[in-house]
C-alpha positions as MATLAB code, in Angstrom:
seq = 'MTPLTSLKNPKVQALRALSRQGKARRETGLFLAEGEHMAGEALKEAQARTLLITQGREERYSALIGQAEKQGVPVQPVSEGVMAAVCDVKTPQGAAAVCPLPELSRTLTAQVIVALEDVQDPGNVGTILRTLDALGFGGVLLTPGCADPFSPKALRASMGAVFRVPVAQTEDMGESLTKYHALGYVSMAGTLDGQPFYERPRDPEKTLLLIGNEGAGLSDRVKSLAGQRVKLPMRGGAESLNAAVACAVMLYDMERRRGTDA';
ca = [
       5.930  -18.317  -24.735;
       7.344  -16.254  -27.586;
       9.852  -13.740  -26.160;
       8.888  -10.086  -26.213;
      11.734   -8.132  -27.813;
      10.209   -5.115  -29.553;
       9.268   -1.933  -27.710;
       6.607   -1.371  -30.376;
       4.809   -4.581  -29.476;
       1.342   -3.677  -28.102;
       1.852   -6.094  -25.189;
       5.046   -4.284  -24.230;
       3.374   -0.909  -24.486;
       0.544   -2.145  -22.257;
       3.038   -3.446  -19.683;
       4.923   -0.155  -19.773;
       1.715    1.755  -19.095;
       1.111   -0.279  -15.913;
       4.210    1.167  -14.246;
       3.663    4.719  -15.485;
      -0.058    5.419  -15.566;
      -2.586    5.038  -12.783;
      -5.283    5.263  -15.444;
      -3.887    2.183  -17.196;
      -3.849    0.268  -13.921;
      -7.448    1.205  -13.190;
      -8.684    0.422  -16.709;
      -6.987   -2.966  -16.926;
      -7.357   -3.936  -13.277;
      -3.666   -4.852  -13.226;
      -0.397   -3.574  -11.793;
       3.272   -4.476  -12.209;
       5.300   -5.770   -9.254;
       8.937   -5.116  -10.152;
      11.987   -7.004   -8.968;
      12.786  -10.419   -7.540;
      11.409   -9.699   -4.078;
       8.099   -8.256   -5.244;
       7.616  -10.959   -7.878;
       8.349  -13.557   -5.220;
       5.841  -11.983   -2.843;
       3.209  -11.976   -5.591;
       3.774  -15.685   -6.212;
       3.866  -16.446   -2.479;
       0.434  -14.873   -2.068;
      -0.895  -16.435   -5.308;
      -1.364  -12.959   -6.795;
       0.710  -13.251   -9.975;
      -0.991  -13.602  -13.336;
       2.169  -13.530  -15.444;
       5.851  -13.750  -14.502;
       8.246  -11.718  -16.649;
      11.848  -12.953  -16.849;
      14.716  -11.354  -18.776;
      16.175  -13.693  -21.382;
      19.447  -15.230  -20.230;
      18.566  -14.979  -16.548;
      16.401  -18.070  -16.369;
      18.940  -19.891  -14.185;
      19.240  -16.902  -11.857;
      15.472  -16.910  -11.326;
      14.876  -20.645  -11.550;
      13.154  -20.702   -8.143;
      10.634  -18.070   -9.250;
      10.064  -19.878  -12.533;
       9.538  -23.181  -10.729;
       7.046  -21.576   -8.344;
       5.174  -19.998  -11.248;
       4.995  -23.292  -13.124;
       3.599  -25.061  -10.045;
       0.839  -22.464   -9.852;
       0.140  -22.533  -13.572;
       1.308  -18.937  -13.950;
       2.599  -18.198  -17.476;
       6.296  -17.283  -17.680;
       6.927  -14.590  -20.293;
      10.541  -14.144  -21.456;
      11.473  -10.589  -22.419;
      14.609   -8.920  -23.728;
      16.742   -6.707  -21.489;
      15.526   -3.683  -23.430;
      11.897   -4.591  -22.873;
      12.414   -5.210  -19.144;
      14.147   -1.841  -18.853;
      11.281   -0.179  -20.719;
       8.439   -1.661  -18.692;
      10.032   -1.192  -15.250;
      10.234    2.074  -13.341;
      13.739    1.575  -11.908;
      16.783    2.425  -14.038;
      18.427   -0.976  -13.623;
      15.711   -3.643  -13.297;
      16.666   -6.948  -11.730;
      15.282   -9.140  -14.484;
      12.049  -10.323  -12.895;
       8.583   -8.798  -12.532;
       5.021   -9.986  -12.084;
       1.732   -8.775  -13.513;
      -0.855   -8.814  -10.723;
      -4.587   -8.049  -10.358;
      -5.760   -4.982   -8.480;
      -7.943   -5.793   -5.459;
     -11.562   -4.699   -5.194;
     -11.141   -1.172   -3.823;
     -14.812   -0.626   -2.990;
     -14.879   -3.264   -0.243;
     -15.654   -2.577    3.395;
     -12.677   -3.309    5.633;
     -13.345   -5.492    8.668;
     -10.095   -5.597   10.673;
      -9.907   -4.378   14.268;
      -7.384   -1.666   13.368;
      -7.754    0.334   10.149;
      -5.688    3.307    9.014;
      -7.615    5.930    7.058;
      -5.467    8.253    4.939;
      -6.826   11.586    3.749;
      -4.857   13.003    0.802;
      -1.490   11.502    1.808;
       0.325   12.311   -1.419;
       3.785   10.795   -1.005;
       3.780    7.230   -2.397;
       6.660    6.406   -0.062;
       4.482    7.296    2.916;
       1.566    5.229    1.648;
       3.806    2.216    1.030;
       5.558    2.562    4.383;
       2.238    2.680    6.235;
       1.200   -0.516    4.469;
       4.487   -2.122    5.474;
       4.002   -1.062    9.098;
       0.511   -2.542    9.211;
       1.853   -5.750    7.700;
       4.627   -5.937   10.306;
       2.080   -5.584   13.113;
      -0.460   -7.938   11.590;
      -3.014   -5.113   11.590;
      -5.998   -4.644    9.321;
      -6.176   -2.417    6.299;
      -5.897    1.005    4.689;
      -8.721    3.278    3.582;
      -7.697    5.928    1.037;
      -9.245    9.079   -0.384;
      -8.793    9.780   -4.132;
      -6.218   12.446   -3.242;
      -3.836    9.831   -1.850;
      -0.876    8.455   -3.763;
      -1.653    5.274   -5.678;
      -0.557    2.335   -3.476;
       0.046    0.305   -6.651;
       2.456    2.787   -8.212;
       6.085    1.607   -8.427;
       7.429    3.825   -5.608;
       4.613    2.888   -3.226;
       5.034   -0.793   -4.050;
       8.762   -0.638   -3.341;
       8.102    1.070   -0.002;
       5.483   -1.535    0.917;
       7.965   -4.410    0.372;
       5.144   -6.768   -0.560;
       2.733   -5.665    2.179;
       0.250   -4.642   -0.507;
      -0.371   -8.345   -1.131;
      -1.393   -8.943    2.494;
      -2.906   -5.704    3.804;
      -6.399   -4.982    2.430;
      -6.720   -1.657    0.609;
      -9.979    0.202    0.022;
     -10.860    3.603   -1.392;
     -13.569    6.075   -0.470;
     -14.910    9.016   -2.429;
     -16.032   10.720    0.774;
     -14.089   10.163    3.992;
     -16.829   11.825    6.057;
     -19.460    9.401    4.820;
     -17.094    6.490    5.379;
     -16.447    7.578    8.959;
     -20.178    7.597    9.611;
     -20.444    4.100    8.138;
     -17.554    2.702   10.173;
     -18.816    4.372   13.349;
     -22.115    2.535   12.824;
     -20.101   -0.692   12.626;
     -18.629   -0.056   16.072;
     -15.363    1.675   15.144;
     -14.029    4.607   17.146;
     -12.013    7.035   15.029;
      -8.781    8.568   16.349;
      -7.430   11.587   14.470;
      -3.752   12.489   14.550;
      -3.770   16.305   14.751;
      -1.602   19.142   16.049;
      -4.470   20.355   18.266;
      -5.222   16.988   19.859;
      -4.854   15.672   23.389;
      -1.545   14.033   24.394;
      -1.443   10.657   22.621;
       0.108    8.754   25.521;
      -2.573   10.048   27.903;
      -5.457    8.817   25.777;
      -8.120    6.587   27.330;
      -8.205    2.846   26.818;
      -8.058    1.960   23.131;
     -11.350    0.700   21.717;
     -11.517   -2.807   20.319;
     -12.188   -1.480   16.815;
     -10.109    1.567   15.910;
      -9.909    3.750   12.812;
      -6.671    5.794   12.904;
      -6.906    8.957   10.772;
      -3.763   10.372    9.132;
      -3.910   13.539    7.047;
      -2.052   15.246    4.230;
       1.684   15.859    4.755;
       1.280   19.644    4.708;
      -2.356   20.439    5.479;
      -3.192   17.591    7.832;
      -6.771   16.380    8.161;
      -9.668   18.432    6.834;
     -11.854   20.268    9.341;
     -14.805   18.058    8.419;
     -12.954   14.834    9.120;
     -11.534   16.186   12.389;
     -15.018   17.220   13.496;
     -16.289   13.690   12.961;
     -13.438   11.968   14.788;
     -14.210   10.390   18.137;
     -10.790   11.375   19.507;
      -8.045   13.832   18.553;
      -4.507   12.963   19.622;
      -1.084   14.558   19.281;
       2.337   12.994   19.676;
       4.723   14.864   22.009;
       7.031   17.393   20.314;
       9.667   18.427   22.840;
      12.253   19.576   20.343;
      12.111   22.129   17.559;
      10.076   20.112   15.064;
       6.375   20.906   14.893;
       5.344   17.552   13.429;
       6.546   14.154   12.222;
       6.515   12.599    8.788;
       3.069   11.051    8.182;
       4.367    7.483    7.943;
       6.595    7.879   11.017;
       3.769    9.344   13.101;
       1.463    6.560   11.987;
       4.038    3.891   12.877;
       4.663    5.366   16.349;
       0.956    5.381   17.141;
       0.312    1.917   15.727;
       3.149    0.370   17.726;
       1.905    1.929   20.956;
      -1.580    0.654   20.183;
      -0.064   -2.803   19.757;
       1.836   -2.420   23.037;
      -1.382   -1.606   24.854;
      -3.162   -4.556   23.292;
      -0.329   -6.833   24.358;
      -0.398   -5.620   27.954;
      -4.165   -5.090   28.058;
      -3.425   -1.595   29.357;
];
């Protein structure tokens, strides 16, 4: 393919928009996975549409190029200036992949789903995805007020989990809870006014774990619809945990119980 070298090239401008504008990602149905690891994960999961490689680094990324060629994925050479312009990080590695967004309106079907209400830190969203991926758990349901899981910071925090953990979005978390309850899910809300988490009853087979906004927590409506309210122990001076940390602690204990059938 003809190398992309000009920042004024419409293709370059479109690529740049993918890493900077959620609107561009939604309108095109694409996102940019930056760096060797993320590009490799995209190829591993057959989710790359185009592989971008900085000119002069073809030997360095020969394995990625070979994998792309086997899959019939176009390899687009770009100049260092173009790679720097289209990537979010200050010093890009020299490889990136253009990938399709998943269908966000789908109904998730895994046994364990995490539902996030207005979790605004992209690092938290990405870390929760990574935790679910590590555990082999289901998917993430997001409200519109959540950080975009396909933004550069969230993608870096997910470490490729976004290619394996299903992501869906809901316009109304209350309505979605009603729908998932009808499908046999029991919702568990992490709240500061909940019952002790480690004293909760036996975990249901199909669980929807609710995590709220970093500052405000879950809305009153969502809490009122939850089947259970739980709180992690706080024996020190802190009143709460980071959203992603709290989510990880609860998910790992849920996995422990499943493993021991406790």
